[in-house]
C-alpha positions in Angstrom: 15.9 -48.2 24.8 17.7 -50.9 23.5 19.9 -50.9 20.1 18.8 -53.0 16.9 20.6 -53.5 13.7 20.5 -55.9 10.8 22.9 -56.6 8.1 21.0 -57.6 4.4 23.0 -59.0 1.7 21.6 -58.7 -1.7 18.2 -60.7 -2.1 18.1 -61.3 1.8 15.1 -61.3 3.7 14.8 -60.6 7.3 11.7 -61.4 9.5 12.2 -59.0 12.8 11.1 -60.2 16.2 9.3 -57.4 18.5 9.4 -58.5 22.2 5.6 -57.8 23.6 5.1 -54.4 25.1 7.7 -52.9 23.0 8.0 -51.4 19.4 10.8 -51.4 16.8 11.9 -48.0 15.3 13.7 -48.0 12.4 15.7 -44.8 12.0 18.8 -45.6 9.8 19.4 -47.0 6.8 22.8 -47.5 4.4 24.9 -49.1 1.7 27.7 -51.0 2.9 30.1 -51.5 -0.1 27.8 -50.0 -2.7 27.6 -51.5 -6.2 26.3 -49.9 -9.3 22.5 -49.9 -9.7 19.3 -49.1 -7.6 18.7 -50.9 -4.2 15.4 -50.8 -2.4 14.6 -51.9 1.3 11.1 -53.4 1.0 8.8 -53.7 4.3 6.1 -56.8 4.3 3.5 -56.2 6.6 0.5 -58.3 7.1 0.8 -60.0 3.6 1.5 -56.4 1.9 4.7 -55.4 0.2 5.8 -51.6 0.9 9.1 -49.7 -0.5 10.7 -47.9 2.2 13.5 -46.3 0.6 15.7 -46.0 -2.6 19.3 -46.1 -2.4 22.2 -45.9 -5.3 26.0 -45.7 -5.2 26.9 -42.2 -5.4 23.6 -40.8 -5.4 22.0 -41.5 -2.3 23.9 -44.2 -0.4 22.0 -43.2 3.3 18.7 -42.2 4.1 17.1 -41.3 7.8 13.8 -43.1 8.4 11.3 -42.6 11.4 9.3 -45.9 11.2 7.4 -47.6 14.4 6.6 -51.7 14.2 4.5 -53.1 16.9 3.9 -57.0 17.3 3.0 -57.2 13.6 6.2 -59.1 13.0 7.8 -57.2 9.7 9.6 -58.7 7.0 12.8 -56.3 5.4 13.7 -57.6 2.1 16.9 -56.3 -0.1 16.1 -55.9 -3.6 19.5 -54.6 -5.3 22.9 -55.9 -5.8 24.7 -53.7 -2.6 24.3 -54.9 1.1 21.9 -52.9 2.9 22.9 -52.1 6.8 19.7 -50.9 8.8 20.0 -49.2 12.3 17.2 -48.3 15.5 16.5 -49.2 18.8 13.5 -51.1 20.8 11.6 -48.9 23.1 8.4 -49.7 25.8 5.1 -49.0 24.2 3.8 -46.0 25.1 0.9 -46.0 28.0 -1.3 -44.0 26.3 -1.4 -46.1 23.0 -2.2 -48.9 25.5 -5.1 -47.0 27.4 -6.2 -46.2 24.0 -6.2 -49.9 23.0 -8.0 -51.0 25.9 -10.6 -48.1 25.3 -11.3 -49.8 21.6 -11.8 -53.2 23.5 -14.1 -51.8 25.7 -15.9 -50.3 22.9 -16.2 -53.6 21.0 -18.1 -55.2 23.7 -21.7 -53.7 23.1 -21.2 -54.6 19.7 -20.7 -58.0 20.7 -23.4 -58.4 23.0 -25.9 -57.1 20.4 -24.6 -59.7 18.2 -25.0 -62.1 20.8 -28.5 -61.1 21.3 -29.2 -61.4 17.5 -27.5 -64.6 17.1 -30.3 -65.7 20.0 -33.3 -64.6 18.5 -32.5 -66.0 15.3 -31.6 -69.8 16.8 -34.8 -69.3 19.0 -36.9 -69.0 15.8 -39.6 -71.7 15.1 -37.7 -73.2 12.3 -34.9 -73.8 14.9 -34.7 -77.4 16.7 -35.8 -77.6 20.3 -32.0 -78.0 21.6 -31.2 -74.8 19.8 -34.4 -72.9 21.1 -33.3 -74.0 24.3 -29.6 -72.6 23.9 -30.8 -69.4 22.6 -33.2 -68.8 25.6 -30.2 -69.5 28.1 -28.3 -67.2 26.3 -30.6 -64.3 26.1 -31.5 -64.9 29.9 -27.9 -64.6 30.6 -27.4 -61.2 28.8 -30.4 -59.8 30.3 -29.4 -60.5 33.8 -26.0 -58.8 33.1 -28.0 -55.7 32.1 -29.7 -55.8 34.9 -26.7 -56.0 37.0 -25.2 -53.2 35.3 -28.2 -51.2 35.7 -28.1 -51.8 39.5 -24.8 -50.8 39.8 -25.6 -47.8 38.0 -28.9 -47.2 40.5 -26.1 -47.8 43.8 -23.9 -45.1 42.6 -26.9 -42.5 42.2 -27.9 -43.7 45.3 -24.7 -42.9 46.9 -24.3 -39.4 45.2 -28.0 -38.5 47.1 -26.4 -38.4 51.0 -23.9 -36.0 49.2 -26.3 -33.4 48.2 -28.4 -34.1 51.6 -24.9 -33.4 53.8 -24.6 -29.8 51.5 -27.8 -28.7 52.6 -27.1 -29.9 56.2 -24.2 -27.8 56.1 -25.8 -24.6 54.5 -28.8 -24.9 57.2 -25.9 -24.9 60.2 -24.0 -22.5 58.9 -27.2 -19.9 58.6 -27.6 -21.0 62.3 -23.7 -20.1 63.2 -24.1 -16.8 61.3 -27.1 -15.9 63.3 -25.7 -16.6 66.5 -22.8 -14.9 65.8 -24.8 -11.8 65.1 -26.8 -11.8 68.2 -23.3 -12.2 70.1 -22.3 -8.9 68.4 -25.2 -7.6 69.5 -24.3 -8.0 72.9 -21.0 -7.3 72.6 -21.8 -3.6 71.1 -19.6 -1.3 72.5 -17.2 -3.5 73.8 -13.2 -3.1 72.8 -12.5 -5.6 70.2 -10.0 -8.2 71.3 -6.3 -7.7 69.5 -5.7 -10.8 66.9 -4.0 -13.8 68.2 0.2 -13.4 67.6 1.7 -16.4 65.9 3.6 -18.7 68.0 7.2 -17.8 68.1 9.4 -20.7 66.3 6.3 -22.1 64.7 7.4 -23.3 61.7 6.3 -21.8 58.0 4.0 -23.8 55.8 6.5 -25.6 53.3 5.6 -26.3 49.7 5.6 -30.3 49.1 8.9 -30.9 47.1 8.7 -32.1 43.9 10.4 -35.6 43.4 13.6 -35.8 41.5 12.5 -38.0 38.8 9.4 -35.6 37.9 11.7 -32.2 38.3 14.2 -34.1 35.9 11.6 -35.1 33.2 9.5 -31.7 33.6 13.2 -29.9 32.6 13.5 -32.2 29.7 9.8 -31.4 28.3 10.4 -27.5 29.0 13.9 -28.1 27.2 12.6 -29.9 24.3 9.6 -27.4 23.5 12.0 -24.4 24.3 14.2 -25.5 21.4 11.7 -26.9 18.9 8.5 -24.5 19.4 4.9 -25.8 20.1 4.4 -29.5 20.1 1.8 -32.4 19.8 1.2 -33.8 23.0 1.0 -37.1 20.9 4.4 -36.5 19.2 6.0 -35.2 22.5 5.7 -38.5 24.3 7.5 -40.5 21.9 10.2 -37.7 21.3 10.7 -37.1 25.1 10.5 -40.4 27.1 8.5 -40.4 30.1 10.9 -42.4 32.9 9.2 -45.2 34.9 7.0 -43.9 37.9 6.7 -40.7 36.6 2.9 -38.9 36.2 1.8 -38.9 32.5 2.1 -35.9 30.8 -1.5 -34.6 31.1 -1.0 -34.3 34.8 2.4 -33.0 35.0 0.7 -29.9 32.7 -1.9 -29.8 35.2 0.5 -29.5 38.0 2.8 -27.2 36.3 0.5 -24.7 34.7 3.2 -22.0 35.3 5.2 -23.5 32.5 3.1 -25.2 30.1 0.1 -23.9 28.4 -2.0 -26.9 26.9 -4.4 -26.0 24.0 -6.5 -28.5 22.6 -3.8 -31.4 21.3 -1.0 -28.9 21.5 1.4 -27.9 24.3 3.5 -24.8 24.6 5.9 -22.9 27.3 4.0 -20.4 29.1 
């Protein structure tokens, strides 16, 4: 997390540069040496201008914001007679957001395949030239081969699961045989005194719980303290308010491994 700040003179514009893989959080805006009149801080994103806040001398000279900007490179504009100071920080993009973007890309692939098939059919129509028809046929054949490969992969996964079921049936049959053998042995030894239970060997170490890494323990403590102070939280909001250190498992894993501390209900989490 790195500090970010900009001073905008009256009428000045500033285009922010956000490094790849990070987001810009704009948190504070204030007037510097305010003069009479209204001052508008505007943000230009994707060619559209938005008014972020309105400041005025002796009335509202300071404002707290909670705005996040990604790779869309926002441009800030000072509309007024006073100098405006902006401050915030740069932070790494949350991994959950990256995974969501990857899922969106995966969802777009089937639509792209369907569009390619439709284009191939259109190019292969009788009105098309022989060269266009040949290209369309090649595209359709490549798409069909790709689908066949995916179906083969699914079939192989299904075949890999069958031995597991067969193994489970063999284990049940083996267990039944063992029970029958033990029952017969018990009948033969009827009347014999039962052997005393085996004593635990002296000096044998007791099983120890797997220690929690220091980073994980510190992150868990931060989550507990934040929820204790602020109550039930949305998991998506909690990820931006309590930053996860590098190398520490995701919040979903932390919650699953610490059910004695957290209670997850839908998209919210609370303390137990």
